[in-house]
N, C-alpha and C positions, 0 to 999 in steps of 0.2 A: 504493500500500500504506500502510495506517495504521500509526502507531507504537505498538507494544505496550510498556506500562510494567509491568515485573515487580517486585514487592516480594518479595525472596527472602532466602536465607540462613537459612531456618527449616525444615529445615537446608539447607546448601549441597548436600548429597547429592541431595535431591529437586529443588533449583533447577537443578542440572546436567541432570537428566532433563527438566525443562521446556524448557531451552534446546535440548537435542538434539531433542526431539519437535517443537517449533515449527519449528526450522530444516529438519529433514528433511521436514516437511509442506509448507513453503513451496517447497522444492526440487522435491518431487514435483508440486506444483500448477503451478509456473511454469517450471522448467527447471533443468538441472544446475548452473548458476552462481548461481542465486538463493539468497538467504538473507533472514532476517527483519530488518525495521527494528524494533529494540527497544532499550529502556533498562532497566538493572537496578540497583535499589537493594538492596544486600545487607547484612543485619544480622549482627552477631556473635551467634550463637544462644546462646552461654553467658549473655549478658546477658538475652536474652529468656526463656530457660528459668528463670533465677533469679527474674525478676519473676513468671512464671507460678506458680512454687512458692510465692511470697510472696502470691499472690492480688492483686497490685497491677495490676488491670486498667485503672485510670485512667491510670497511666503508660504502660502498653502501648498504650492507645488513642491517647494523645498522640503516641507514637512512630510508630504506623502512619499517623496523619493527616499527620505531618511528612513521612514517606516518600512518601506519595501526592501531597501538594501539591508536593514537589520534582520528582517525575516529571512532573506536569502542567505545571509551570513550564518544564521542560526540553523539552517538546514532545510528551509522550505523548498519544495519542488515547483511551486506555483504561487502566484499572488492573487488574492481575491479581495478587491476593495468593496467593503460591505455597505455601499451607499451609491446611489445613482449620481448625485450632484458632483461628487469628487472624481468622477470619470472625466470631468473637464480637463484634468491633467493626465489622463491615462497614457497618452502617447509619450509624454515626458517620462513617466514612471517606467514604462516598458523599455524605453531607450536606455535607462540607467541600470537595468538588471539583465542578467543572462537567462533567467527562468521566465516561463510564460506568465502573462497577466491575462486572466479570464475576464473579458470585457462584458459587463452586464447587459449592454445594449444588444450584443450579438446573441446572448442566451435567450433574450425575449423575442428578438426578431425571427430567429430560425423557426420556432413553432408557429408563429403567425403566418410566415410565408408558406410553411408546410400545410397549413390549414386552408390555403388559397385566398387569404384575405389581403387586400391591398390598401385600404384606407382605415387608419386607426386613430383613436383619440389618445392623448397623452396627458396624464395627471402627474404632477411632481412639484418640486420647489419652483419658485419663480425662475431661478437660474436654469433649471433643467427645461422648463417649458419655453423660456424666452430666448435663451442662447442657442447657438447652432451646433455645439459640440455633440449633442445627443440626437436631436432631430436630423441633423445633417448626416450622421452616421447611418441612421435608419433609412434615410432617403438614398444616399449615395451607394451604400453597400448592399441594400436589400430592396430598393425600389419602392419603399413604403411611402404613401401619402399621409403625412402626420398632421392631425388637427390638434390645436390647443384651445382651451377655453378662451372666451372673451376676457378683456382686461379685469373687469370686476370679479369674474369667477376665478381668474388666476389668483387674484389677491386673496380670495376666500380660501382656496386650496392651500396656498402658501401659509396663511395665518394659522390654519388649523394644524398644519404639520408642526410649525415651530412653537405655537402656544400650547398645544395639547398633546399631539401624538408622541413627540420626542420625550414628553414627561409621562407617557403611559396613560394619558387621559383620553377616554373614549366616551363620547356622548351620543345620544340618539339625535339631538339637534344637528350635530355635525354630520352624522351619517345621512340625515335627510338633505342637508345642503349638498353633500357630495352626490347623492342620488339625483338631485335636480340638475346638477352640472353635467353629470353623465348623460342624462336624458337630452339635454340640449346638444351635446356632441353627437349623439345618435341621430337627432333630427337633422344635423348637418351632414350625415352620411357615414359616421364612424361604424365600422363593422365589428370592432373590438375596442377595448379600452386597456391601455398599458398603465398599470399601477407603477409609475416611474419614480416613486420614492419608497424606500424600503420600510417606512413606517405605515404606509397606507393600508397594507394588508391587516394591520391591527383593527382597522375601522370597517372595511368593506367586506361583504360576503357575496358569493355568486348571485344570490337572489336580489342584490341591490342594483343589478344592471340588466337591461333587456338584451345586451350582447355579451359575448364572453369577456371575462376579465383575465388579463395575463399579469400574474404577480411576479415582479422582478425578483423579489426576495427568494421565493421558492425556486424559481427557475435557475437563478444564479447559484444557489446552494446545491441544487441537484446536479448542475453542470460541474461543480467542484468535486462532487462525489464521483461522477463518471470519469473525470480526469484522474482522480486519485486511484481508481480501480482499473484504469485502462491497461491493457497489456503493453 
């Protein structure tokens, strides 16, 4: 079994989901006493969030590279960045290490394309929804037409992530707001919805959407398991 290197703590709520999904999948694949060989570098998300708000992406890139190189030096065979937003610097991180980085956008795009879908809605932080590092990869590498919510809805999605979900707060009111935003994306033609923030899976269930939900947290974690167990 290969060693999985997790860059987590962004937030620890979703990192805990990664750890659980990975270990349950290993147990299911190998046997009841089996668990994953993994290393975790966990950030203080309050520091990361402050740098995001300040737009200091250079410092954030340096921190992500530092985390990845530390995991590589400690014996990781791959790097998994446990957040969508911080894939903004995925190319820089990959260039700094010799082991593969499993890109979260790829792990969600592949099953969408396999399902024959071409137009998808994207929910995530404002950075993920509004900047091109994520939408552009889905478009350029996989040919997906990516819809994002209108400005007011984007603000709502972002606020609920940072004010509630990263703190483990899940409310019916926020679920209802997300359901309404999803419905508006579906009205615009979305055939599926990407849960493009690793905390959104804490809030939404399949029945909250009229079209399939693609959970980046689960898909990314399962891709790590597949890579760890590949021949």
